[in-house]
N, C-alpha and C positions, 0 to 999 in steps of 0.2 A: 881316893879309895876305889879299889877294883870291884866291879860288879860280881855278885855271886853267880857262879856257873854250875849248874847241875847237869851231869851227863845223862842223856836219855837211857843209855845202857844200864845206869844204876837203878833206874825204875823198872826197866823191862816193858814188854808190850802191855801186860795187864795193869801194871802199876801206872803207866802213862794214861791208859784209858780211865782208870779210877780217878787219877788226878784231874784230868780234863773234864770228866763228867760231874765233878763236885759242884761246878758252877752252872750246870745246865738247869734251866727252869722249864717246867712243863706248863704251858699256858692254855692249852686247848683240852677240853674234856674228852675229845675224841682220841687223844693220845693215851691209850690204855697202858701200854708198856713201851718204855724208851730203851735207853742203853742198859745193858746188863744181861741180855739173853741172846740166843742165836739169831733172833730177828725182832723187829719192832712190831707192835700190835696196834692197829688203828681201827677205831669203831666205824662200821659202815652200815649201821641200821640193824638189820636182822642177822648180820654176820660180821666178821672182822676181816680187814686186809692185813696181810703179813708181809713185811718189807725187810730185805737184807741186801747189803752191798759188800762186795769183795773186790780187792784189787790185786792183780798179779804183775810183778815187776821182773823184767829180764835181769838175770844176774842175782836175784834174790829168791824168786819162787820157781824159776825155770831157766834152763840152759838150752839155747837153740842148737847147740852142737849135737844134742841127742834127742831133743823133744820135737817130733814132727809137728808142723803147724796145724794140720787137721786135728791131731790128738789134743794139742794145746787149746784150740778153740772149744772142743768138746769139754775138756776139763774145766775151763773157765766158767762154763754154764753149770756143770755138775756141782762144783763146790758151792755155788749160790743156791741151787735147787736143794742141796743137802741141808742148808740152814733152814729153808722153808719146811722140809721134811721134819727137821728136829723140833718144830713147833706143832707137829701133827696136822699140818696144813697141806693144801694142794697148790702147786705153783701154776700161775696163769699167764703172766707176762714177764719179759725181761727188757731192760735197756742195755745197750752195749756202747761203751766209750773206749776208744783206742788212741794211744799216742804212738806215732810211727816215725822212725828215723829214716833218713834218705836212702838207706841201703835196702829198704823194702820196695819190691816191685809190685805192680798190680797183681801179678800171678801169685805172689806170696800172700798178699792180703786175701785174695780169693781162696787160697788153701786154708787160711785161718778161719774164714767164714764158712767154708765147707764143713768144718767141725762144729761151728756154732749152729748152723742150720740143722745138722744131724742131731745135735742135742735137743734143739727145739722140737724136732719131730719125735724123738725118743721120749721126752718128758711131756709132750703135748702143750708146750708153751708158745706164746706169740712174741716175736721180736717187734717192739712197738716204738723204738727210738734209740737215741744215744748221741754221741758226739765223736768227732774225729779231729785230731790236732797233730801238730808236729812234735817230735820228741828229740831231745839231744842226748838222751841217756838210754837208748835202746827201746824195745817194745814195752808198752804199758797197756794192760787190759783191765778195765773196770766194768763190772757188771752189777746191775741192781735187779733183783728178782722180787716179784710181787705175787703173793699167793692169797688164798682164801681159806677160811675155816668157820665152822659154827662156833659161836662164843663158848659153848659148854665143852667143846672138844679140843680147845687150845691146850697144849701142854707146855709148861714152863720148866725151868731148871729148879724151881723153888718148891715143888710139890711132894718131894720124897719124904716118907715118914718111916719111923722105926718099924722093922719087920717086913718092909717091902722087899721084893726080890729084885736083885740087880741083874740086868740082862744085857747082852750085846748081840748084834747081828753079825753074820759072816765069820771072818777070821781076821786076826790083827797082826801088825808088824810087817806085812808084805811090802807096803809102799816104801818104808825106810830101807829095807833090805834091797829092794829094787833100785833105789837111789844110789846105794853103795856100789852095786854092780855096775850101774851106768857110769858113775864117777871113775871106777877102776878101769873100765874099758876106754874111757876118754883119755886117761893118763897113759895107757898103753899105746893108744893111737898117736898121742902127742909126742911120745918118745920114739915111735917108729910108725910113720904114716902108711907103711906097706902092710902092717899087721891088720887083718880083718877082725872086727869085734866078734867075740864068741858069746852070742846072746841066746842061741837056740834053746839051751836047757834052762833059761831063766824067764821064760815067757810069762809065767804067772806073776812074778814079783815086778818085772819091768812094766808089764801091762797095768798093774795096780798103781804104779807111780805115774806113768805117762797118761793113762786114760781111765781114771777112777769113775765109778758109777754110783750116783746118789741112790739111797735105798728107798725110793718112792714105792717100790713093790710092797715093802713092809707096811707103809702107811696105808695103802689101799687095803691090805689084808687086815689091819687093825679095825678098819671100818666094817669089813665083812664079818669079823669075829666078835664085834661089839666090845672091843678093848680100847680104853683110853689110858695110856701110861700116866703114872702119877708125876713123873718128871722125865725129861729127855734132853739129850744133846747129840750133836754129831761128833765123831772122833776125828778132829783135824789137828789137834796138838798133842795127841797121845792119850792112852787110856787113863794113866795116873793123873794127868793134868785135868782131864774132864771129870774124873771122880771128885777131885778137889773142888771144881766149880759147882757140881751138884751139891756136895756136902756143905759148902759155904752158903750157897743160895737157900738151901733147905734147912740149915741149922742142924745137920745130922752127922753121924759117922758112917763108916762102911767097913765091911770085912769081905775080902775076895779070896778065892782059893786058886792056887797055882795050877792044880790039876784040872781046873774047869776052864782055864783060859784057852780060847780057840786059836790054833795056829796051823797054817797049811804046811804040808810036808815039805814042799819046795822052799817055803820061807824058813822053816827050821833047818833044813839041810844046808841052805845057802848061808844062813847066819853062822852056822858052825864052820863052814868053809872059809868065811871071812873073819874068823876069830871073834865073832860077836856072840854075846849071850842071848839066845832066842827069847827068853822071858823079859830081858831088858828091852829088846826090840818091841815086844808086845806092849809093855807098859809105857815106853817113852817114844816109840815111833809115831810120827805124825802122818797126816794125809791119807789115812785109811778110809775116811768118810763112811765108816759104818755107824750104826746108831747105838748109843749107850742109853738105856732107859730103865726105869723102875716100874714095877706093877704091884698092885695090891694082891695079897695072897689068894683072894677069891677068884682072881683072873688066871691063876696058874694053869688050871685044867684047859682053858681055852687055847693056850699057846704051847702047852706041854709037849705036843707031838710035832711041833714045827721044826723042820730039818735045819733051818738056818737061824734059829734063835737059841742062844746058849745062856744058861743060868750060872753066873759066875760068882754070886755071893748074895749078901743081904745088907740092908741098911740097919744101922745101929743108932743108939743115942749119941749125941755130939761128944759127950765126955768119954766115950769108949774109943774115940780116935779112928784112924784110917789104917787098916792092916791088911797085909797079904799073908795068908797061911800057906807055907811052903809044903811041898810033897812030903817032907819029913815031919810035918806038924808044927813047925816053928812059926810063930807070929812075928812078922817083920813090918815095921812102920813103912807105909808107902811114901815115897818121895816123888814129887811132881817136877820133872825137868821141863818137858814140853819144848816147843820150838822157841829159840831166841833169835828174834829178828834184828835186834840192835846190838 
């Protein structure tokens, strides 16, 4: 009798995480929050430690034919810092582990670390350790970020409640559109190596793909304004997917409005040029690393005038579902596609 074989692709990334975490036992009272949020929360006496790990694999998360090594080093740190930010915490330390194939020279590794050091400087974090090993499958970068927060200021995905205001920072969809531009120019180059890539008019979208910046500025401003979001996530898998995560964790529904979704003019114009629907890019594009969060209505006035916080909708009761209200006033059910790694 043949053994049963289940394809990981049938589960998807989040299905796999759910499946594996079913058998996880929490043995220590200091483990306040384990799997299921942007980062883990560990009791540290009068405050908490916040821990997150991300791995970037060549050929899955980045393509070295167009990703400069210093940018890649910076991005690897930024995506981890973004998870710390999503818990309303301040990053303090990182560890960096890399797997290197024999095609990497010392100069290439130095270029990668130039970006890592720049990100450490930018976010005020210390590089305190890691590991280096050989790799037979290209470059692998795994970073663990450790942050701190006051216990009462930690923000989980699970705190959203009906009538909270749904907010995002910055603008969305740029990283996905940037990736499409880079892939297009790569194909042009492969078919004719004499052709120079035309990237000058795409600096916003390609920059957001190659060197995103975690929104620690917003976390510091929350503290100055006296605002603690009721729930929060970073947007790594696409707005729709993250809304689903918050709704699932909080047991709520959500309504967002198409005309409130923030999109940069270059993102919009480039999406149209590439025959992509700009709103689909906003909803399903990953790697923006902006923050999606909810606030209590009483905090609205504190952030109302903020130039980089956009109010895109509100939280509803769970039975009311998850909807996008189009510019014509039609309510359409939100579908979460997100990134499919497997």
